[in-house]
Kinemage of the C-alpha trace (Angstrom):
@kinemage 1
@onewidth
@group {chain A} dominant
@subgroup {mainchain}
@vectorlist {calphas} color= white
{ca met a 1} P 4.243 4.652 -5.868
{ca lys a 2} L 8.013 4.757 -6.565
{ca glu a 3} L 11.225 5.886 -5.143
{ca ile a 4} L 12.709 8.976 -6.353
{ca asp a 5} L 16.113 10.865 -6.214
{ca pro a 6} L 15.789 13.727 -3.647
{ca arg a 7} L 18.580 15.504 -5.514
{ca gln a 8} L 16.418 15.741 -8.742
{ca ile a 9} L 13.535 17.431 -7.256
{ca lys a 10} L 12.661 21.197 -6.305
{ca arg a 11} L 12.622 19.891 -2.594
{ca ala a 12} L 16.307 18.815 -2.673
{ca gln a 13} L 17.405 21.536 -0.120
{ca ala a 14} L 14.450 20.643 2.220
{ca tyr a 15} L 15.522 16.944 2.037
{ca glu a 16} L 18.977 17.900 3.136
{ca leu a 17} L 17.853 20.335 5.721
{ca trp a 18} L 14.801 18.399 7.433
{ca met a 19} L 15.461 14.461 6.893
{ca lys a 20} L 18.162 14.199 9.411
{ca ala a 21} L 16.720 16.938 11.602
{ca pro a 22} L 15.954 15.959 15.405
{ca asn a 23} L 12.383 17.453 15.320
{ca pro a 24} L 11.439 17.999 11.454
{ca lys a 25} L 7.572 18.003 12.055
{ca val a 26} L 5.426 21.155 12.289
{ca thr a 27} L 2.117 21.688 13.841
{ca phe a 28} L -0.557 24.324 12.678
{ca phe a 29} L -3.805 25.178 14.733
{ca lys a 30} L -6.726 26.749 12.830
{ca thr a 31} L -10.479 27.143 13.583
{ca phe a 32} L -12.823 26.371 10.942
{ca asp a 33} L -16.401 27.074 10.177
{ca val a 34} L -17.953 23.524 9.814
{ca thr a 35} L -21.582 24.684 9.527
{ca pro a 36} L -21.894 23.162 6.226
{ca leu a 37} L -20.743 19.677 7.067
{ca val a 38} L -22.878 19.815 10.340
{ca lys a 39} L -25.986 20.629 8.181
{ca lys a 40} L -25.302 18.165 5.639
{ca ser a 41} L -24.490 15.598 8.076
{ca leu a 42} L -27.771 16.136 9.782
{ca lys a 43} L -30.120 16.437 6.894
{ca gln a 44} L -28.614 13.806 4.587
{ca lys a 45} L -27.465 11.371 7.265
{ca tyr a 46} L -23.700 11.181 6.453
{ca lys a 47} L -21.360 10.913 9.394
{ca phe a 48} L -19.516 14.103 10.040
{ca asn a 49} L -16.112 12.375 10.166
{ca met a 50} L -16.643 10.967 6.931
{ca leu a 51} L -17.353 14.353 5.555
{ca met a 52} L -14.325 15.527 7.295
{ca asp a 53} L -12.195 12.848 5.703
{ca tyr a 54} L -13.665 13.681 2.307
{ca cys a 55} L -12.791 17.517 2.383
{ca ile a 56} L -9.410 16.569 3.751
{ca gly a 57} L -8.622 14.369 0.811
{ca lys a 58} L -10.185 16.850 -1.812
{ca ala a 59} L -8.044 19.498 -0.381
{ca ala a 60} L -4.794 17.876 -0.400
{ca ser a 61} L -5.552 16.095 -3.769
{ca gly a 62} L -4.810 19.558 -5.592
{ca ile a 63} L -1.286 19.975 -3.901
{ca glu a 64} L 1.519 18.591 -5.488
{ca glu a 65} L 3.609 18.097 -2.308
{ca phe a 66} L 1.124 15.822 -0.699
{ca tyr a 67} L 2.055 13.053 -3.263
{ca thr a 68} L 5.632 12.643 -1.922
{ca leu a 69} L 6.693 11.639 1.460
{ca pro a 70} L 9.945 10.631 3.190
{ca val a 71} L 9.891 7.014 4.145
{ca gly a 72} L 12.684 5.982 6.208
{ca asp a 73} L 15.465 7.886 4.599
{ca lys a 74} L 13.815 7.653 0.986
{ca leu a 75} L 11.602 9.766 -0.762
{ca ile a 76} L 8.492 7.927 -2.459
{ca gln a 77} L 6.076 9.535 -4.865
{ca tyr a 78} L 2.667 8.276 -4.935
{ca asp a 79} L -0.127 8.478 -7.647
{ca thr a 80} L -2.763 8.251 -5.242
{ca leu a 81} L -4.261 9.617 -1.845
{ca ala a 82} L -5.821 7.873 1.031
{ca val a 83} L -7.306 9.223 4.427
{ca asn a 84} L -7.121 7.208 7.315
{ca thr a 85} L -9.501 7.382 10.227
{ca ile a 86} L -9.450 5.527 13.608
{ca val a 87} L -12.171 3.133 14.393
{ca lys a 88} L -13.619 1.709 17.609
{ca asn a 89} L -13.611 -1.885 17.071
{ca lys a 90} L -16.023 -4.443 18.568
{ca asn a 91} L -13.629 -4.975 21.644
{ca gly a 92} L -13.744 -1.493 22.672
{ca glu a 93} L -10.063 -0.784 21.453
{ca val a 94} L -9.066 1.238 18.358
{ca ser a 95} L -8.078 -0.108 14.953
{ca ser a 96} L -6.655 2.015 11.995
{ca cys a 97} L -8.473 1.904 8.603
{ca asp a 98} L -7.230 3.640 5.369
{ca val a 99} L -10.031 4.901 2.646
{ca leu a 100} L -8.728 5.479 -0.677
{ca tyr a 101} L -9.888 9.423 -1.677
{ca ser a 102} L -12.301 9.288 -4.399
{ca asp a 103} L -13.527 12.787 -5.787
{ca asp a 104} L -17.088 11.129 -6.074
{ca leu a 105} L -18.429 11.675 -2.439
{ca glu a 106} L -21.004 8.847 -2.753
{ca gln a 107} L -18.189 6.577 -3.536
{ca phe a 108} L -16.057 7.779 -0.955
{ca asn a 109} L -19.000 7.460 1.517
{ca asp a 110} L -19.731 3.835 0.569
{ca asp a 111} L -15.724 2.843 0.743
{ca tyr a 112} L -15.871 4.566 4.134
{ca leu a 113} L -19.051 2.727 5.574
{ca lys a 114} L -17.715 -0.475 4.153
{ca tyr a 115} L -14.351 -0.618 5.257
{ca thr a 116} L -14.665 1.108 8.646
{ca gln a 117} L -17.353 -1.822 9.413
{ca glu a 118} L -15.006 -4.302 8.527
{ca val a 119} L -12.455 -3.096 10.753
{ca asn a 120} L -14.969 -2.682 13.525
{ca glu a 121} L -15.778 -6.331 13.012
{ca thr a 122} L -12.314 -8.089 12.428
{ca cys a 123} L -10.217 -5.679 14.684
{ca gln a 124} L -7.428 -5.762 11.864
{ca asn a 125} L -5.971 -2.536 10.698
{ca arg a 126} L -6.688 -1.804 6.906
{ca asp a 127} L -3.436 -0.209 5.493
{ca leu a 128} L -3.036 1.100 1.989
{ca thr a 129} L 0.790 0.925 1.412
{ca asp a 130} L 0.594 2.107 -2.368
{ca ser a 131} L -1.103 5.322 -1.522
{ca met a 132} L -0.019 8.448 0.167
{ca val a 133} L -2.007 8.308 3.650
{ca ile a 134} L -2.863 11.417 5.421
{ca gly a 135} L -3.647 10.418 9.201
{ca thr a 136} L -6.686 11.619 11.166
{ca ser a 137} L -7.785 11.421 14.687
{ca ala a 138} L -11.303 12.694 16.132
{ca ile a 139} L -11.254 12.810 19.667
{ca ile a 140} L -14.884 13.585 20.036
{ca asp a 141} L -15.498 13.277 23.671
{ca thr a 142} L -14.236 16.614 24.354
{ca thr a 143} L -13.853 19.930 22.673
{ca leu a 144} L -9.978 20.718 22.179
{ca asp a 145} L -7.865 23.885 21.563
{ca gly a 146} L -5.220 21.586 19.648
{ca ile a 147} L -3.427 18.495 19.576
{ca val a 148} L 0.632 17.812 18.689
{ca gly a 149} L 1.362 14.448 17.629
{ca met a 150} L 4.208 12.002 18.276
{ca asn a 151} L 7.605 12.859 16.780
{ca ser a 152} L 8.035 9.326 15.573
{ca asp a 153} L 8.928 7.437 12.359
{ca phe a 154} L 5.366 7.733 10.844
{ca his a 155} L 6.092 10.857 8.728
{ca asn a 156} L 2.755 11.009 7.007
{ca pro a 157} L 0.572 14.335 7.529
{ca phe a 158} L -1.794 14.162 10.285
{ca val a 159} L -4.970 16.065 10.854
{ca met a 160} L -6.698 16.090 14.329
{ca trp a 161} L -9.833 17.428 15.998
{ca gly a 162} L -12.264 17.239 19.123
{ca lys a 163} L -15.670 17.918 19.300
{ca tyr a 164} L -17.248 20.942 17.221
{ca gln a 165} L -18.860 23.827 19.144
{ca lys a 166} L -21.838 25.975 18.390
{ca arg a 167} L -21.048 29.726 18.068
{ca phe a 168} L -24.398 31.646 17.693
{ca phe a 169} L -25.501 30.611 14.232
{ca lys a 170} L -22.715 28.486 13.340
{ca tyr a 171} L -20.332 25.476 14.194
{ca glu a 172} L -16.812 25.843 14.739
{ca leu a 173} L -13.864 23.171 14.999
{ca arg a 174} L -10.336 23.718 16.031
{ca ile a 175} L -8.167 21.608 13.938
{ca ser a 176} L -4.590 20.701 14.208
{ca phe a 177} L -2.438 19.857 11.038
{ca gln a 178} L 1.065 18.175 11.606
{ca phe a 179} L 3.569 17.664 8.487
{ca his a 180} L 7.032 16.737 7.834
{ca his a 181} L 9.062 19.639 6.736
{ca thr a 182} L 10.909 17.544 4.080
{ca gln a 183} L 7.154 17.029 2.413
{ca met a 184} L 6.416 20.622 2.474
{ca asp a 185} L 6.927 24.049 3.821
{ca gly a 186} L 4.527 26.253 5.829
{ca ala a 187} L 3.064 28.002 2.604
{ca his a 188} L 2.054 24.623 1.393
{ca ala a 189} L 0.413 23.647 4.534
{ca gly a 190} L -1.290 27.106 4.712
{ca arg a 191} L -2.737 26.583 1.242
{ca phe a 192} L -3.849 23.182 2.264
{ca leu a 193} L -5.778 24.641 5.200
{ca glu a 194} L -7.212 27.516 3.252
{ca gln a 195} L -8.136 25.187 0.761
{ca leu a 196} L -9.921 22.982 3.307
{ca gln a 197} L -12.089 25.654 4.413
{ca lys a 198} L -13.224 26.086 0.789
{ca glu a 199} L -14.090 22.639 0.405
{ca met a 200} L -16.101 22.502 3.499
{ca asn a 201} L -18.114 25.790 2.273
{ca his a 202} L -18.841 24.060 -1.064
{ca leu a 203} L -20.074 20.820 0.520
{ca arg a 204} L -23.685 22.028 0.524
């Protein structure tokens, strides 16, 4: 990771427009066909949320804008991506766990299981400060039409969802994606969401 001069990048104008804006974050809502993930989860005993996190990381890894993030009043460029997941710890509270994205599903799954279990037992957050982290939050107790995150100093992109629903012969899931306008425009976010569906479809 390294600090970069915002005047020297192609998003210099976006930096000037949105870094000091009172509400620089945008939220998109989209319904996904998660049938391949549900089937793979049931057949091969993978955790559904792990598969979601893997597909999110894979879709984001091919989009340049995900590697640059506003941190405070600076722009930081990263070489790697991680996906954050919220873990219910042994005390019944929630802790945060960052998992480095790997293109290898088995490696990502091993890391996901290892570190979420570690966070569950220690009740300590696992933060990867040298990677650009995509936040996620799964509210699996209910179905949701959408979620809008906080307008806080946490500028990382954030993907949120509830419980998936069965629709005839497929499973659907409504997903919210929040991003900072300095990091990307709507076109980049739209491309990420389209790629996310493709990654789900390919995960057989």
